[in-house]
N, CA and C atoms as a LAMMPS dump frame, in Angstrom:
ITEM: TIMESTEP
0
ITEM: NUMBER OF ATOMS
489
ITEM: BOX BOUNDS ff ff ff
-5.0000000000000000e+02 5.0000000000000000e+02
-5.0000000000000000e+02 5.0000000000000000e+02
-5.0000000000000000e+02 5.0000000000000000e+02
ITEM: ATOMS id mol type element x y z
1 1 1 N -202.143 -114.132 -95.184
2 1 2 C -201.119 -115.153 -95.04
3 1 3 C -200.678 -115.227 -93.587
4 2 1 N -200.327 -116.407 -93.208
5 2 2 C -199.839 -116.623 -91.849
6 2 3 C -198.342 -116.334 -91.803
7 3 1 N -197.935 -115.407 -90.954
8 3 2 C -196.508 -115.079 -90.868
9 3 3 C -195.689 -116.271 -90.388
10 4 1 N -196.325 -117.215 -89.673
11 4 2 C -195.603 -118.409 -89.218
12 4 3 C -195.194 -119.301 -90.388
13 5 1 N -195.781 -119.082 -91.568
14 5 2 C -195.42 -119.876 -92.741
15 5 3 C -194.193 -119.335 -93.465
16 6 1 N -193.626 -118.24 -92.944
17 6 2 C -192.302 -117.788 -93.382
18 6 3 C -191.353 -118.308 -92.313
19 7 1 N -190.666 -119.412 -92.608
20 7 2 C -189.865 -120.103 -91.593
21 7 3 C -188.446 -119.561 -91.47
22 8 1 N -187.951 -118.905 -92.499
23 8 2 C -186.627 -118.276 -92.428
24 8 3 C -186.805 -116.848 -91.914
25 9 1 N -185.792 -116.336 -91.244
26 9 2 C -185.887 -114.955 -90.764
27 9 3 C -185.835 -114.007 -91.957
28 10 1 N -186.472 -112.853 -91.803
29 10 2 C -186.459 -111.863 -92.883
30 10 3 C -185.035 -111.409 -93.176
31 11 1 N -184.166 -111.386 -92.167
32 11 2 C -182.761 -111.01 -92.388
33 11 3 C -182.069 -112.004 -93.316
34 12 1 N -182.265 -113.284 -93.07
35 12 2 C -181.657 -114.316 -93.924
36 12 3 C -182.198 -114.207 -95.343
37 13 1 N -183.502 -114.015 -95.461
38 13 2 C -184.099 -113.89 -96.794
39 13 3 C -183.548 -112.666 -97.526
40 14 1 N -183.451 -111.535 -96.831
41 14 2 C -182.912 -110.316 -97.453
42 14 3 C -181.48 -110.524 -97.952
43 15 1 N -180.678 -111.257 -97.172
44 15 2 C -179.292 -111.534 -97.585
45 15 3 C -179.254 -112.358 -98.875
46 16 1 N -180.319 -113.108 -99.133
47 16 2 C -180.418 -113.891 -100.369
48 16 3 C -181.083 -113.082 -101.482
49 17 1 N -181.375 -111.818 -101.196
50 17 2 C -182.021 -110.968 -102.191
51 17 3 C -183.52 -111.158 -102.274
52 18 1 N -184.103 -111.719 -101.21
53 18 2 C -185.539 -111.996 -101.186
54 18 3 C -186.21 -111.05 -100.2
55 19 1 N -187.173 -110.278 -100.676
56 19 2 C -187.955 -109.392 -99.816
57 19 3 C -189.242 -110.089 -99.404
58 20 1 N -189.691 -109.828 -98.192
59 20 2 C -190.988 -110.319 -97.728
60 20 3 C -191.979 -109.178 -97.899
61 21 1 N -193.017 -109.429 -98.681
62 21 2 C -194.024 -108.412 -98.983
63 21 3 C -195.382 -108.934 -98.536
64 22 1 N -196.061 -108.167 -97.707
65 22 2 C -197.41 -108.541 -97.271
66 22 3 C -198.416 -107.923 -98.23
67 23 1 N -199.462 -108.683 -98.561
68 23 2 C -200.446 -108.213 -99.527
69 23 3 C -201.841 -108.645 -99.106
70 24 1 N -202.838 -108.194 -99.833
71 24 2 C -204.234 -108.444 -99.458
72 24 3 C -204.913 -109.465 -100.363
73 25 1 N -204.156 -110.3 -101.038
74 25 2 C -204.771 -111.292 -101.916
75 25 3 C -205.134 -112.537 -101.122
76 26 1 N -205.92 -113.403 -101.741
77 26 2 C -206.23 -114.688 -101.139
78 26 3 C -205.022 -115.604 -101.231
79 27 1 N -205.086 -116.706 -100.534
80 27 2 C -203.97 -117.639 -100.531
81 27 3 C -203.104 -117.396 -99.312
82 28 1 N -201.971 -118.043 -99.274
83 28 2 C -201.069 -117.909 -98.136
84 28 3 C -199.699 -117.509 -98.661
85 29 1 N -198.667 -117.848 -97.95
86 29 2 C -197.308 -117.459 -98.309
87 29 3 C -196.884 -118.131 -99.613
88 30 1 N -196.244 -117.367 -100.473
89 30 2 C -195.695 -117.909 -101.713
90 30 3 C -194.388 -117.21 -102.027
91 31 1 N -193.74 -117.685 -103.056
92 31 2 C -192.486 -117.092 -103.515
93 31 3 C -192.661 -116.645 -104.956
94 32 1 N -192.195 -115.439 -105.279
95 32 2 C -192.149 -114.954 -106.657
96 32 3 C -190.711 -114.573 -106.963
97 33 1 N -190.209 -115.067 -108.092
98 33 2 C -188.844 -114.727 -108.459
99 33 3 C -188.502 -115.179 -109.858
100 34 1 N -187.239 -115.006 -110.238
101 34 2 C -186.794 -115.422 -111.567
102 34 3 C -187.103 -116.898 -111.81
103 35 1 N -187.453 -117.213 -113.043
104 35 2 C -187.771 -118.592 -113.397
105 35 3 C -189.25 -118.915 -113.302
106 36 1 N -190.042 -117.946 -112.891
107 36 2 C -191.495 -118.118 -112.834
108 36 3 C -192.146 -117.22 -113.877
109 37 1 N -193.318 -117.633 -114.311
110 37 2 C -194.189 -116.725 -115.054
111 37 3 C -195.239 -116.288 -114.053
112 38 1 N -195.206 -115.022 -113.703
113 38 2 C -196.16 -114.465 -112.745
114 38 3 C -197.137 -113.612 -113.536
115 39 1 N -198.398 -114.015 -113.507
116 39 2 C -199.431 -113.289 -114.231
117 39 3 C -200.408 -112.653 -113.268
118 40 1 N -200.563 -111.341 -113.38
119 40 2 C -201.507 -110.602 -112.55
120 40 3 C -202.515 -109.922 -113.467
121 41 1 N -203.447 -110.689 -114.037
122 41 2 C -204.434 -110.092 -114.946
123 41 3 C -205.331 -109.094 -114.214
124 42 1 N -205.623 -108.005 -114.87
125 42 2 C -206.595 -107.035 -114.359
126 42 3 C -207.754 -107.058 -115.341
127 43 1 N -208.855 -107.66 -114.896
128 43 2 C -209.999 -107.895 -115.771
129 43 3 C -211.26 -107.396 -115.088
130 44 1 N -212.112 -106.731 -115.833
131 44 2 C -213.436 -106.355 -115.331
132 44 3 C -214.357 -107.528 -115.611
133 45 1 N -214.659 -108.285 -114.571
134 45 2 C -215.514 -109.457 -114.722
135 45 3 C -216.983 -109.088 -114.827
136 46 1 N -217.337 -107.877 -114.473
137 46 2 C -218.741 -107.495 -114.437
138 46 3 C -219.382 -108.031 -113.172
139 47 1 N -220.47 -107.457 -112.812
140 47 2 C -221.124 -107.84 -111.552
141 47 3 C -221.624 -109.281 -111.56
142 48 1 N -222.149 -109.741 -112.703
143 48 2 C -222.741 -111.081 -112.734
144 48 3 C -221.697 -112.191 -112.656
145 49 1 N -220.44 -111.903 -113.03
146 49 2 C -219.414 -112.947 -113.012
147 49 3 C -218.342 -112.689 -111.964
148 50 1 N -218.574 -111.755 -111.076
149 50 2 C -217.544 -111.371 -110.101
150 50 3 C -217.479 -112.369 -108.948
151 51 1 N -217.293 -113.621 -109.31
152 51 2 C -217.21 -114.668 -108.309
153 51 3 C -215.784 -115.213 -108.287
154 52 1 N -215.222 -115.274 -107.103
155 52 2 C -213.838 -115.696 -106.951
156 52 3 C -213.63 -117.113 -107.479
157 53 1 N -214.513 -118.041 -107.132
158 53 2 C -214.331 -119.44 -107.532
159 53 3 C -214.298 -119.574 -109.051
160 54 1 N -215.205 -118.897 -109.745
161 54 2 C -215.234 -118.955 -111.217
162 54 3 C -213.901 -118.487 -111.781
163 55 1 N -213.402 -117.366 -111.293
164 55 2 C -212.158 -116.792 -111.795
165 55 3 C -210.969 -117.707 -111.501
166 56 1 N -210.896 -118.225 -110.29
167 56 2 C -209.801 -119.129 -109.919
168 56 3 C -209.817 -120.369 -110.809
169 57 1 N -211.004 -120.931 -111.053
170 57 2 C -211.1 -122.109 -111.924
171 57 3 C -210.614 -121.795 -113.332
172 58 1 N -210.91 -120.613 -113.83
173 58 2 C -210.447 -120.215 -115.167
174 58 3 C -208.923 -120.086 -115.193
175 59 1 N -208.33 -119.48 -114.166
176 59 2 C -206.87 -119.378 -114.112
177 59 3 C -206.237 -120.769 -114.051
178 60 1 N -206.824 -121.653 -113.257
179 60 2 C -206.315 -123.026 -113.187
180 60 3 C -206.403 -123.696 -114.557
181 61 1 N -207.496 -123.464 -115.267
182 61 2 C -207.675 -124.037 -116.605
183 61 3 C -206.588 -123.546 -117.566
184 62 1 N -206.218 -122.279 -117.47
185 62 2 C -205.137 -121.727 -118.305
186 62 3 C -203.846 -122.51 -118.064
187 63 1 N -203.512 -122.729 -116.802
188 63 2 C -202.284 -123.45 -116.456
189 63 3 C -202.372 -124.902 -116.911
190 64 1 N -203.524 -125.541 -116.686
191 64 2 C -203.697 -126.94 -117.099
192 64 3 C -203.486 -127.099 -118.599
193 65 1 N -204.05 -126.187 -119.385
194 65 2 C -203.88 -126.246 -120.847
195 65 3 C -202.426 -126.037 -121.24
196 66 1 N -201.751 -125.146 -120.556
197 66 2 C -200.337 -124.893 -120.847
198 66 3 C -199.506 -126.137 -120.556
199 67 1 N -199.736 -126.763 -119.414
200 67 2 C -199.005 -127.983 -119.066
201 67 3 C -199.292 -129.092 -120.065
202 68 1 N -200.556 -129.205 -120.466
203 68 2 C -200.966 -130.25 -121.402
204 68 3 C -200.182 -130.155 -122.715
205 69 1 N -199.844 -128.948 -123.129
206 69 2 C -199.066 -128.757 -124.362
207 69 3 C -197.687 -129.41 -124.258
208 70 1 N -197.228 -129.664 -123.041
209 70 2 C -195.936 -130.318 -122.814
210 70 3 C -196.099 -131.78 -122.409
211 71 1 N -197.319 -132.303 -122.502
212 71 2 C -197.564 -133.687 -122.127
213 71 3 C -197.591 -133.912 -120.632
214 72 1 N -197.772 -132.839 -119.868
215 72 2 C -197.823 -132.924 -118.404
216 72 3 C -199.278 -132.827 -117.971
217 73 1 N -199.72 -133.804 -117.194
218 73 2 C -201.091 -133.812 -116.699
219 73 3 C -201.135 -133.183 -115.316
220 74 1 N -201.762 -132.032 -115.246
221 74 2 C -201.936 -131.359 -113.969
222 74 3 C -203.322 -131.633 -113.424
223 75 1 N -203.491 -131.377 -112.145
224 75 2 C -204.793 -131.524 -111.506
225 75 3 C -205.045 -130.307 -110.625
226 76 1 N -206.298 -130.169 -110.208
227 76 2 C -206.661 -129.11 -109.27
228 76 3 C -207.282 -129.75 -108.042
229 77 1 N -207.357 -128.986 -106.98
230 77 2 C -207.866 -129.471 -105.704
231 77 3 C -208.674 -128.333 -105.084
232 78 1 N -209.945 -128.568 -104.845
233 78 2 C -210.8 -127.506 -104.283
234 78 3 C -210.304 -127 -102.939
235 79 1 N -209.702 -127.888 -102.154
236 79 2 C -209.22 -127.497 -100.83
237 79 3 C -207.915 -126.696 -100.927
238 80 1 N -207.038 -127.107 -101.819
239 80 2 C -205.732 -126.464 -101.989
240 80 3 C -205.624 -125.965 -103.423
241 81 1 N -206.072 -124.735 -103.656
242 81 2 C -206.134 -124.187 -105.012
243 81 3 C -204.749 -124.091 -105.63
244 82 1 N -204.729 -124.045 -106.946
245 82 2 C -203.497 -124.021 -107.715
246 82 3 C -203.505 -125.203 -108.658
247 83 1 N -202.369 -125.481 -109.267
248 83 2 C -202.268 -126.622 -110.173
249 83 3 C -201.171 -127.539 -109.655
250 84 1 N -201.506 -128.811 -109.635
251 84 2 C -200.663 -129.84 -109.044
252 84 3 C -200.241 -130.858 -110.088
253 85 1 N -199.062 -131.425 -109.89
254 85 2 C -198.628 -132.609 -110.626
255 85 3 C -198.26 -133.604 -109.536
256 86 1 N -199.126 -134.608 -109.375
257 86 2 C -198.971 -135.505 -108.231
258 86 3 C -199.209 -134.719 -106.956
259 87 1 N -198.307 -134.871 -105.998
260 87 2 C -198.419 -134.157 -104.719
261 87 3 C -197.558 -132.899 -104.676
262 88 1 N -197.199 -132.385 -105.855
263 88 2 C -196.364 -131.185 -105.894
264 88 3 C -197.052 -130.085 -106.685
265 89 1 N -197.034 -128.893 -106.125
266 89 2 C -197.67 -127.744 -106.768
267 89 3 C -196.719 -127.141 -107.791
268 90 1 N -197.219 -126.962 -109.013
269 90 2 C -196.426 -126.357 -110.081
270 90 3 C -196.851 -124.909 -110.322
271 91 1 N -198.061 -124.56 -109.886
272 91 2 C -198.553 -123.187 -110.045
273 91 3 C -199.396 -122.803 -108.838
274 92 1 N -199.077 -121.65 -108.27
275 92 2 C -199.818 -121.124 -107.125
276 92 3 C -200.742 -120.007 -107.596
277 93 1 N -201.881 -119.881 -106.921
278 93 2 C -202.831 -118.818 -107.227
279 93 3 C -203.133 -118.043 -105.959
280 94 1 N -203.316 -116.755 -106.124
281 94 2 C -203.735 -115.892 -105.031
282 94 3 C -204.386 -114.678 -105.657
283 95 1 N -205.682 -114.54 -105.477
284 95 2 C -206.405 -113.477 -106.176
285 95 3 C -207.233 -112.638 -105.212
286 96 1 N -207.664 -111.524 -105.743
287 96 2 C -208.618 -110.667 -105.056
288 96 3 C -209.497 -110.055 -106.131
289 97 1 N -210.774 -109.919 -105.826
290 97 2 C -211.706 -109.26 -106.738
291 97 3 C -212.411 -108.172 -105.949
292 98 1 N -212.353 -106.954 -106.459
293 98 2 C -213 -105.824 -105.815
294 98 3 C -213.851 -105.099 -106.849
295 99 1 N -215.141 -104.988 -106.563
296 99 2 C -216.08 -104.349 -107.494
297 99 3 C -216.018 -104.97 -108.886
298 100 1 N -215.817 -106.287 -108.936
299 100 2 C -215.781 -107.001 -110.209
300 100 3 C -214.458 -106.926 -110.938
301 101 1 N -213.454 -106.255 -110.363
302 101 2 C -212.143 -106.103 -110.998
303 101 3 C -211.15 -107.05 -110.321
304 102 1 N -210.461 -107.852 -111.134
305 102 2 C -209.498 -108.812 -110.591
306 102 3 C -208.168 -108.141 -110.275
307 103 1 N -207.513 -108.688 -109.266
308 103 2 C -206.164 -108.268 -108.885
309 103 3 C -205.376 -109.517 -108.518
310 104 1 N -204.07 -109.413 -108.568
311 104 2 C -203.166 -110.524 -108.267
312 104 3 C -203.411 -111.645 -109.282
313 105 1 N -203.001 -112.87 -109.013
314 105 2 C -203.165 -113.889 -110.039
315 105 3 C -202.458 -115.192 -109.748
316 106 1 N -201.465 -115.546 -110.6
317 106 2 C -200.841 -116.861 -110.518
318 106 3 C -199.329 -116.762 -110.698
319 107 1 N -198.653 -117.824 -110.279
320 107 2 C -197.219 -117.98 -110.535
321 107 3 C -196.992 -119.413 -110.987
322 108 1 N -196.519 -119.573 -112.218
323 108 2 C -196.194 -120.885 -112.769
324 108 3 C -194.687 -121.084 -112.644
325 109 1 N -194.306 -122.138 -111.955
326 109 2 C -192.884 -122.454 -111.809
327 109 3 C -192.377 -123.09 -113.097
328 110 1 N -191.597 -122.34 -113.848
329 110 2 C -190.995 -122.879 -115.067
330 110 3 C -189.599 -123.401 -114.732
331 111 1 N -188.716 -122.53 -114.273
332 111 2 C -187.342 -122.952 -113.933
333 111 3 C -186.777 -122.107 -112.784
334 112 1 N -187.522 -121.977 -111.679
335 112 2 C -187.017 -121.162 -110.569
336 112 3 C -185.948 -121.904 -109.767
337 113 1 N -185.247 -121.161 -108.936
338 113 2 C -184.334 -121.755 -107.965
339 113 3 C -185.215 -122.33 -106.858
340 114 1 N -185.395 -123.634 -106.873
341 114 2 C -186.325 -124.275 -105.94
342 114 3 C -185.869 -124.164 -104.483
343 115 1 N -184.601 -123.857 -104.245
344 115 2 C -184.133 -123.716 -102.863
345 115 3 C -184.787 -122.525 -102.168
346 116 1 N -185.309 -121.572 -102.937
347 116 2 C -185.964 -120.419 -102.321
348 116 3 C -187.25 -120.804 -101.595
349 117 1 N -187.782 -121.969 -101.879
350 117 2 C -188.973 -122.437 -101.169
351 117 3 C -188.641 -122.984 -99.784
352 118 1 N -187.365 -123.194 -99.501
353 118 2 C -186.98 -123.776 -98.21
354 118 3 C -187.249 -122.848 -97.036
355 119 1 N -187.368 -121.547 -97.272
356 119 2 C -187.595 -120.602 -96.186
357 119 3 C -189.052 -120.317 -95.903
358 120 1 N -189.95 -121.046 -96.603
359 120 2 C -191.388 -120.826 -96.41
360 120 3 C -192.135 -122.157 -96.401
361 121 1 N -193.366 -122.105 -95.923
362 121 2 C -194.304 -123.214 -96.087
363 121 3 C -195.228 -122.767 -97.215
364 122 1 N -194.944 -123.199 -98.459
365 122 2 C -195.707 -122.696 -99.605
366 122 3 C -197.208 -122.914 -99.444
367 123 1 N -197.945 -121.832 -99.572
368 123 2 C -199.407 -121.846 -99.491
369 123 3 C -199.917 -122.385 -98.161
370 124 1 N -199.047 -122.468 -97.156
371 124 2 C -199.437 -122.975 -95.851
372 124 3 C -199.684 -124.474 -95.828
373 125 1 N -199.235 -125.181 -96.855
374 125 2 C -199.484 -126.626 -96.972
375 125 3 C -198.218 -127.369 -96.554
376 126 1 N -198.322 -128.123 -95.462
377 126 2 C -197.138 -128.768 -94.895
378 126 3 C -196.861 -130.163 -95.443
379 127 1 N -197.868 -130.82 -96.007
380 127 2 C -197.692 -132.228 -96.391
381 127 3 C -197.537 -132.455 -97.896
382 128 1 N -197.288 -131.384 -98.659
383 128 2 C -197.085 -131.52 -100.1
384 128 3 C -195.909 -130.642 -100.504
385 129 1 N -195.394 -130.877 -101.695
386 129 2 C -194.221 -130.134 -102.132
387 129 3 C -194.505 -129.191 -103.283
388 130 1 N -193.435 -128.686 -103.872
389 130 2 C -193.519 -127.831 -105.058
390 130 3 C -192.611 -128.416 -106.13
391 131 1 N -192.944 -128.137 -107.371
392 131 2 C -192.147 -128.612 -108.494
393 131 3 C -192.089 -127.523 -109.552
394 132 1 N -191.409 -127.828 -110.635
395 132 2 C -191.311 -126.882 -111.745
396 132 3 C -191.514 -127.63 -113.057
397 133 1 N -191.892 -126.894 -114.073
398 133 2 C -192.06 -127.491 -115.392
399 133 3 C -190.716 -128.032 -115.885
400 134 1 N -189.634 -127.332 -115.593
401 134 2 C -188.302 -127.783 -116.004
402 134 3 C -187.946 -129.142 -115.403
403 135 1 N -188.376 -129.382 -114.175
404 135 2 C -188.121 -130.674 -113.527
405 135 3 C -188.887 -131.787 -114.251
406 136 1 N -190.06 -131.444 -114.776
407 136 2 C -190.914 -132.424 -115.453
408 136 3 C -190.567 -132.573 -116.927
409 137 1 N -190.131 -131.481 -117.553
410 137 2 C -189.764 -131.445 -118.974
411 137 3 C -188.439 -130.679 -119.065
412 138 1 N -187.304 -131.374 -118.921
413 138 2 C -186.012 -130.694 -118.801
414 138 3 C -185.639 -129.726 -119.927
415 139 1 N -186.149 -129.906 -121.122
416 139 2 C -185.748 -129.04 -122.24
417 139 3 C -186.648 -127.819 -122.427
418 140 1 N -187.487 -127.527 -121.45
419 140 2 C -188.46 -126.439 -121.573
420 140 3 C -187.754 -125.079 -121.693
421 141 1 N -188.333 -124.202 -122.525
422 141 2 C -187.779 -122.857 -122.72
423 141 3 C -188.798 -121.815 -122.274
424 142 1 N -188.342 -120.864 -121.469
425 142 2 C -189.219 -119.847 -120.885
426 142 3 C -190.039 -119.111 -121.944
427 143 1 N -189.412 -118.651 -123.012
428 143 2 C -190.132 -117.892 -124.041
429 143 3 C -191.261 -118.683 -124.664
430 144 1 N -191.015 -119.954 -124.9
431 144 2 C -192.046 -120.817 -125.479
432 144 3 C -193.199 -121.022 -124.495
433 145 1 N -192.858 -121.225 -123.219
434 145 2 C -193.901 -121.415 -122.205
435 145 3 C -194.758 -120.157 -122.109
436 146 1 N -194.132 -118.985 -122.121
437 146 2 C -194.893 -117.726 -122.076
438 146 3 C -195.868 -117.642 -123.24
439 147 1 N -195.399 -117.953 -124.443
440 147 2 C -196.261 -117.883 -125.629
441 147 3 C -197.433 -118.85 -125.507
442 148 1 N -197.17 -120.06 -125.047
443 148 2 C -198.252 -121.05 -124.889
444 148 3 C -199.238 -120.608 -123.814
445 149 1 N -198.71 -120.05 -122.728
446 149 2 C -199.575 -119.6 -121.647
447 149 3 C -200.472 -118.455 -122.117
448 150 1 N -199.919 -117.525 -122.869
449 150 2 C -200.723 -116.414 -123.403
450 150 3 C -201.82 -116.944 -124.315
451 151 1 N -201.488 -117.895 -125.175
452 151 2 C -202.504 -118.482 -126.06
453 151 3 C -203.58 -119.203 -125.263
454 152 1 N -203.181 -119.932 -124.223
455 152 2 C -204.157 -120.61 -123.362
456 152 3 C -205.05 -119.593 -122.662
457 153 1 N -204.452 -118.503 -122.19
458 153 2 C -205.22 -117.46 -121.512
459 153 3 C -206.276 -116.881 -122.453
460 154 1 N -205.87 -116.548 -123.668
461 154 2 C -206.816 -115.99 -124.646
462 154 3 C -207.955 -116.959 -124.915
463 155 1 N -207.621 -118.228 -125.068
464 155 2 C -208.641 -119.246 -125.361
465 155 3 C -209.619 -119.397 -124.193
466 156 1 N -209.085 -119.578 -123
467 156 2 C -209.925 -119.83 -121.823
468 156 3 C -210.814 -118.63 -121.498
469 157 1 N -210.277 -117.428 -121.622
470 157 2 C -211.044 -116.233 -121.278
471 157 3 C -211.79 -115.623 -122.461
472 158 1 N -211.675 -116.234 -123.642
473 158 2 C -212.452 -115.791 -124.797
474 158 3 C -211.944 -114.538 -125.47
475 159 1 N -210.638 -114.275 -125.359
476 159 2 C -210.053 -113.13 -126.052
477 159 3 C -209.476 -113.625 -127.368
478 160 1 N -209.671 -112.859 -128.443
479 160 2 C -209.021 -113.246 -129.692
480 160 3 C -207.761 -112.417 -129.872
481 161 1 N -206.944 -112.777 -130.834
482 161 2 C -205.65 -112.113 -131.017
483 161 3 C -205.776 -110.684 -131.526
484 162 1 N -206.965 -110.278 -131.976
485 162 2 C -207.163 -108.914 -132.478
486 162 3 C -207.623 -107.949 -131.393
487 163 1 N -207.796 -108.44 -130.164
488 163 2 C -208.301 -107.586 -129.077
489 163 3 C -207.236 -106.664 -128.566
C-alpha cells in the first residue's frame, strides 16, 4: 500500500480510535471497522488452483451473490478489484496466497461509519467513491447479511453445510 493514500495523520486517526496497520496483502489502503463484514478465509487451494486471479474472482462472486439477494446489482472491474455498485465500491478485496494457502480476504460495507473513509484514498482510487449496503437497502440487518454471505461462500466454493 502507498502510505500517501493515508491522507489523515496517524495521530488524528488514533484519536478517532483508528489504528494504521501495515500488512503484506495485495491491494492498497483500506479501512476495517464496525459495520463491515470482514472475511479472511484460510483455504488450501492446492498447487493447481493457487492462482490469485481465480481466488479473487471467487471472492467477488460471493459478494455479488450476497448483494443480489437484496436486489442490488454489483459489478467487478479487472483493473480495480472488489465489488462495485455504479462508481462506488461496496466491498474491498486484498489477498495473499503463499504455498497455495490463502490469507487476508474481503471487507463488505454493510453499515460502517462512512466518515472513516475521509482520512484515506480507498484502494488508491481517486476518481471513485465507497458505499454501503445500508445506503442501498436501508432496512438491512447485519445478522441476516452475515448468514446470506456464509451461504453464498459455501455455494461458490463448493462447501456443503455438513463440512
